N, C-alpha and C positions, 0 to 999 in steps of 0.2 A: 460679079459677087453680090448676092442680094442683101438688101439692108434687113437688120432685125428691127421690126416695128415694135411699139410700145405694147400693142395688144398681145403679140407673140411672148414677150418678156413677162407679161402678167400672167398669160396662160400657164406658161413654164413655171413661174413662181407658185401659182395656185397647186399645180401637179406636185411640186416638190414638198410644199408644205403639208398637203393632204398625205402623201407618201410617208413622210417622216411622222406624222401624227399617227396614222393607222398602223404603222409599223411598231411604234412604242407601245401602243395599246395591246397589239397582238402579242408581242414577245415580253412585255413586263411581268405578266404571271409565270411565264416559262423561266424567266431568268431568276425571280425571286424564289420560285421553288427549287431550281437546282443551287441556288446558294444556301437555301436552308437545309438541304440534303448534304451538301458538302460541308456545313458547319461554317461558312464563311459569311454569313448574314449578320450585319450589325444589329446589335441589341439596344443601342443608344439612341436610335431614331426609329420613329414609327413607321412601319411598313403595312401598307393595306393588305388585307387577307382576302383570299379568292377561293371559290368553291372549286369542285373538281372539273367543272366546265370552263374555269377561267374567267367568270364573271365575278365582280367585287362583292364581297358579302358586307352588307350595310348593317352597322350596328344599330342604327335607328331606322325606325320605319318612315315611310313617307307621311303617315299620318302625325308622327311626333313632329317632325320637321315643319309640317304645315303649321301645327299649334304654336311652335316656337316662332314662326316667321309672323304669324298673326299677332302673337303678344308684342313682338317688337314693332310691328305696324302700328298697333294701338298706342303703344308708348311714344312713338315719335308724333302721332296725331295729337295726343294729348299735351306734348310739349309744345307743338307748334301753336296750339290754340291759347296757350297762356299769354296774356298781354305783356309785351315788353316795355320796360320802363323808358319814358321819353329821354332821348339823348340831351346831355347837359349843353346849354347854350352859353356857359361862363367862359368859353374859351377866348383866346386873344383875337381881337379884331383890330386892323389897323384903319384908322380914319385921319384924314388930313384936312 
């Protein structure tokens, strides 16, 4: 009876994770469309919209997302440049 080695387990795990991921990406638009047709799609949660080819329809273009990320990056850099006040040294020290 052969032993299962660590590499074999790792390979099987990667294959399983990849299969589940690609399966959900493939079937998600089909399931959502069928639920929408049947009238069983929940309206209290946001559901991504897909075009006729099953690709997600982005509400924001890539250029808009890039501008938002650049603004966030500038804000973080400006906050990092501000000098921090020195730490207070009036804490309790024990001396004997």
